[in-house]
N, C-alpha and C positions, 0 to 999 in steps of 0.2 A: 268678629266678617273673616268669612272662607273667602280666599282667593283665589282659588284653585277653581280649575273648568271643570263642572261636570263631567258626567255621561253622555248627555243629553248633547250640552255645547260642544264639547271635542266632535259628535256625531255631525253637528252643525258645522264646524268648520271643515269637515271630509266633503261635505256637501258641498260647501262656497269654492273649495278647491277645486272638486274636479267638474265642477258649473264654469268656473274661469277655463281650466284645462280644455275646454271641450267647446268654447262660446266666445272665448275673449280674441278677434281678429289675431294674422299674426302679423301682419302687417303693422298694425296698431301697436300692439307689443312690443316689436321693435323698435318704434319709433320714441315711445315712452323710455324704452331700456336705453337707450340711446343718448336719452337727454332730447331728440327733436323738436321741435313747436308741435303741439296738436293744434289740429285747423279746428273751425268750425263742425266742418262734415265729420270728422273723427267723433267729435264730443257728439254729436245728434246719432251718429251709427251706432256706439258703445249705449247710449242712451235706449235708443230704440231696440237694441237687446235686451239689457236690462227693464224696459217696460213691459216686455212680449212675457217675460219669466213671472211679472210682478214684481220686479225687485230693485225697481227706480227709486220711490218713494218709500226708501225702509223705515222712517218714523213716521209716517201717516195712518192715520186708522184706516182698515180695510175697507169702510163703505166709504172711503172717497178714493181708493184705489191703490192704496200704501198696502205695504208688507205686514207695519203695524209689528215689526220687531221690537222686543225690549232693547235696554241699553246696552245690552251686551254680547248680543247679538250685533247689531250693529256696529262696535267695537271690532268683531271679530271678522266681519265683513270686512271693514277699511283696513286690516291687516295682511289680510288675503289681495283683497286686490292691489295694494303696491305691491307686495310681493312676487307680484303675479305682473306686474307692470302694466297693470290697466291705467287708461286714464283716467285724472281725476275728475270727480263729478263737479261740475258749475254751481258752487250753493245757493248763487242768490233767489232762484226759484222753487229749486224744492229742499232746501235748510233752512232758509232765512226769512222770506217771505210768508211760506205755506204753514210755517206754526203761527206767525201772527197772526194768519187769515183764519187757522182752525181756534186760534184763543180769543181774540178777537176783532172779527171782521162779519158779518151777517152772511146768514145761510145764503143770497144771492149771489153774493163774492165770491163763496166756496163753488159754487155751483156752475158759476161763470169762469173764472181762473184756475181751479186746481187741476181739472180735465186739459187743459191746451198746456199745462206745464210737462203732463206726465206723456202727451201727445207730442211734442214740441211744437205747438205752433205759435207756443211764446217762450221769446226769451228774453228775461230778467237781469237789469243790473240794479246798483244801488246807490241811489241819489241821497248821500252823506255830507261828504266834507263838503267844503268851498273854502276858497282862498283866505277867507279869514277865520273859519272855524272847520279844524281837525281834530286837535286832539280838545280843543273845546269846543267840542260839537253843539252842545245848545246855545253857542252865538251865533248860528245861521240864520241867513238872511233872506233870504229866497222867500218873497212874500207869496202869499194867495190870500186875492181877497175876491167874496162872497158877491157875486152879480146874480141873483135871481137862482138857477137850478146850476150854474155853473161856479168856478173857481177862475179867476183871471190870474195867474203864475206869472213872476217875472223874476230873475235873477242867473244866478248860474252855480253850477257842482262843478267838482276836479275830483279829479284822481278816480273816475269812475271805471271800474275794472271792466274788461269788455265790452261795454257801452257800444263800441261801435259794429257791434252783432246784436247786439238786442231792438225789443221791438215795443219793450216794456219798461218805465222805471221808476222805484218804489222809490217818496221822495220822503225828506223831510221838508216840511213848509212853516213860513211864521204866518198865523192865522191874525192872532190878539200881541201888536206889539209894544201894549200901553201895560202889561204884568211883567216879573219877573220872568229870564229868559226859559227857563225851563217848562213857564205855565201855559207858553202863549203859541204852541207847537202842535202843529197835526200831520198825519202820516196822511198822504196820499198817491195814487195809484195812477201814473201818467203814460198815456199811448203816444211813443214816440214819432209815428208820422202825423203826431197833430202837427197843423200851421203851427211857427213857432218858434219850431224843437231844432236845434243846432247843436253836434256831435262833430267835436274838433280832436282827431288823438295827439297824445304827445308822446313822442320816443321816448324810449327808457334807456339807458347807461348801457345795457344788453343789447340795442339795437333793433329794439321790437316796440310795436308801437300798440302797450298792455293795457296801458289807460288812456283816458280822455278826458276832455270839457267839455259840459253840456249846457248851453246858454236856452234858456225860456224868456219869450220875447212875447208878452202879453197872450201866452198858452191859455184857452179855455178849458177847462176838466171839469167833465158832470160831475156835480154836489155827491151821485152815485158811486164815487170813485172815493170819497174816503172812509178809512179805515175806523170805524170805531168812534169816538166823540171827538167835536173839533174840539182843539186846545189840548188835547191829552193825549199826544203825539208822543210827548217823553217817557212816557207809562212802557208806550210798544218798540219804541225804539232801544232802551233799555233791555228790554225782554229779547227780542231780537239779538243784538251782544253777546248775551249768554251763549247764542248759539252759536255765531261765530267766532268767538273767542275760543271755547273749547276745537272748533272746527281747526283753526289755525296753529293751536297745539301741535294738531298730526301725526301723532305716533305710529299710525301706520308709514308715514313717508320716512318720518325718520329712521323704522327698523328697514326699510327696504336700501335706505341710504347706506345705512354700517353694513347693509351683509354688500352692498357694492364695493365700500369702504376695505373693507377686510379681504376680496380677493384682489382689486385692485392693491392694496398695501403688499399682498404676499406676491404678486406677479411681478413688482415696478423691484428693480435695482437699482442702489446707490452704494458706490464705495465698498463695492465688491459684494454686500447683502442686500435681503430685499427688506423693503420698506418697516415691514414689521418687524425686524430684528433689529432698528436702528432705536435706541430710548429713548430719545427726545419725540420721536414719531411716534413708537408705539406706545410712549406714556399718555400724551394728546388722545387717540385714539382707544385706552383703555380709560381714562376720565369720562368722555363721551358716553363710552356705553356704560358706564357707573349709570353715570347720570342720566341717560334715556331709560333706565332697568329703576330707577327710583321714578321717575314719571311715571312709568309704563304702570307701576304701583297705583302712584297717588291717582292715577286716571281711572285704573280698576277701581277704586274706592270711592270717584264722584260718578263712575258707571254705576256702580251697585248703590248707591244713594239715590240715583237717577231711577234704577230699576223698581226701587220700592217707593215710588213716589214724591222724592226730594225734587226741588227744581234745585239746578245748579245757582252757588251765590259769586262770593268771591273765589269761591275753588277756581272758576272758568279762567279768572285774571293770573293765578296762580300758573293754572298748563300754560295761558299763551306765554306769561312773561318766560319761565323754562324752555316752554316746549321751542320756542323762536330761537332762543342763544342755543339751545342741541342741533338747530336745522342749518345754522348759519355754523357753526364750528365744524358740521359733516362735508357741507362745500369747500370751507377751508381749508379741510385735509384733503379732498380732492382736488382741489385745485391746485396743491404742494404737491400731491403726489405726482399730477401733471409735468409737473415741472413746467421748461422753455413748451413745451408742446402743445400748454395752453393758451399758448399769449395771442396765435393765429385767429381771426376773427373771420367764420367763415361762415356767412350767411344763408346763402343758396343749398350749404349741408344742412343745417339747423331748421331749413324751413321746410327738408324733406325732397330737394333737388335730387335727383341723380346725375348730375353733370358736375359735379365738386364731391373729390373721396375724402377723405379728414386725414391730418396730417400727424405723425404718431398715432400711437396705439385708440382703440375706435371711443375710448372715455371721455379724451383728454378736449374733443373739437367744442363739449359743451358744458367743461367744467369751468372756465371764467365767466361766460356769460351766465350760466345759473349761480355760480357765488355772487357776483355782481347783482343777481335780479332778487338775492335773498335776502339784502342788506335790506329791504323794506319790509320785510317781516316784523321788525322791530318796532317799527313807525307805526303801519298802519293795523284796522281793527282798535284803537286805543293805542298810543304808545305805552311802553313797556314803564317808562316814567309814570304814566298814570295808571297804570295797574299796581305798580307797586304803592301807589299813593289810597288807592284803594282798599286793598291786602291791608295796609298800614291805619287805617281808619275801623275797616270792620269788621276784619279778625282778630288784631293787634291794638285796638280799639286806643291807637295814639293821638 
């Protein structure tokens, strides 16, 4: 397998780079570069620019408004977007729900929901985890009981990322409590403006209410919002998770973070020399770069297989484990490079306000909040311990 890029792929990279230089709003670029928080309005503005270009849904077929790029093109776009400091694309509608609808949904569901994702009319969130069903996702207890042409949903979801902005949620619900836990789950689409839905934000250690609790109290959901077959939702959930875990690996984000780290280390003096000349710091920086190079090669192998029509399997678990550890190490090194300047917590500055200046170098204000926020990476999307068990069982046959 040739892991070198072709002339056509290099030309595609140049096209992406030029587009980002010409079309990414400077104000949004600067917020991402400085580690400030991206608002819903920022995300919507960038999504609209990409949608106009036809580049928002890179993995969708053209007949549904997608770019229909192959896996290598999508990887190139992610790398260049991260290096250009573009905001991340919120994945829930674009790269998590949409593949499930394309693979398992009805044509009516595709025609109803996919255009609204592209237009920005719908903002989706993910209703998987519950207080008693995190890594053991099949233990979900949120019930959906069919009554005529509706399901009546009762229960709770938690750690619902950006749920405070969403108007729709795709949920795993228990429709049959009398079979083994994986067999009685269904995949249901719920309008969050339906009576009985309550969203309660959770403030995280970095001070941001990024995740939420979502409560369902006798919520009536049309049967037409069931994806696929009743009690077959576990199959659809696993399919979605392969896309989520590959996305969490974040090769593009790590490439951009490493570039920033190198610049910061070269310009930060400690003990009469720059950090990149300090043996201990330079050694850790070199190790994470080696790990990233190895993961990037593995990612290209997975991408190459996907381009040939093979679905990612346990490889997505490998990428999730290694990718999250690399991203955590990069944020740890950036925080160490900032030193005491990383200690002040400046919420107004991080939220994009103009009435508060950073203390110390510009990269310091976001160093600690980002470090603390990234602790979640090895937990969500299936904890790294669970991923290692999948690798042991599927690849090592233990």
